[in-house]
N, C-alpha and C positions, 0 to 999 in steps of 0.2 A: 504494499500499500504506499503510495507516495505521500509526501507531506501535505499537499493541498487537499487530497481526498480525505486524509485522516482529519484535517482541520474541519472540513465540512461535516464529516460524520460526528465529530465532537460537538460542533455547533447544534446540529440536529438533536443530538442527545440532550444537550443542556436546555434547548427550547422545549422539548417534550417533557423533560423533568420539571421544568418551571411551571408548565401548564398543568401537569398532574398535581403538583404541590398546591397550586392555587385552587384548583377544583376541590381537592381534599380539604383544604383549610376552610373553604366556603361551606362545604357539606358538614363539616364538624361544628362550625360556629353558627350555622343557620338556625338551629332550634333555639339558641339563646337570644339571638337577635329578634326572632319572631316573638318570643316570650316577653322580651323587654318592651317591644312596641305595643303589646297588649296589656301593659300595666294599667291598673286602675287610676283614674284621675282623683286626686285629693281635692276635696271641696271645703273651702273655708267660708263660714258665714261671717259676714262683716257688716256691722251697723255703723252708720254715720250719724252725725249730730244734726244734719239737715233734714227737716221734715218734708220739704218740697222745694221747687224752684230750680234755678240754675245750678246751685251747689249740689243738689241731689242728682240732677241730670248728668253733671260732669262726673260725679262719683260713680254712677251706674255705667257710664261710658268707659271710664277707666277700668272698672271691674271686668267689663266685657273683653278687654284686651289681654288680660292676664293669661288666659288659657292658650292663646296663640303665642304669646311671648315665652311661655314655659314649655312649648311643644306638647301641650295637652296634659302635662303632669300635675298642674295646679289650676284650680278654678276658684274664683271669688264669687260668692253668692251675696249680692248687695241687699241691705235692708235699710229703710229710712228710719229716722229718729223714732224711738219708743216702740218699734216693732218687736224687739227682743227684750231689751231692758230699758229702764227710765233714763232720763237725761244725765243724771249724775251717777249712774251705775255702769257706765261703759267698761271701766277697768274691772269691776266686779264680775262682769259677764264673760271675761276671758277665761277660758278653761283649757 
C-alpha cells in the first residue's frame, strides 16, 4: 500500500469513527434531554399592592413574560391587591 492510499484509508476510518461516536453519544444522551425538556413548570403566585389601573396592568404584563424568559421553567401567576392577603400582610403571605 503506498503512502497516499494509506492516508486516504486512514482519513476514511477517522471520519467513520467520528460519525459513529457522534451517533452513539446522541443515542445515549437523548433520553435525558427529552426528560429535561418535559420538566414541570414551577408556578409562583405573586400578589401586588395595586388593586387596579396601570400599575396592575404593567405587573400582569411583566408576569406574563417570565415563562418565556425562563424557557418554561418558571411561571408567575399574578394577583391584584387583597386577592390572597391583606395590604399589610404581603410579607406574611410568603411561604
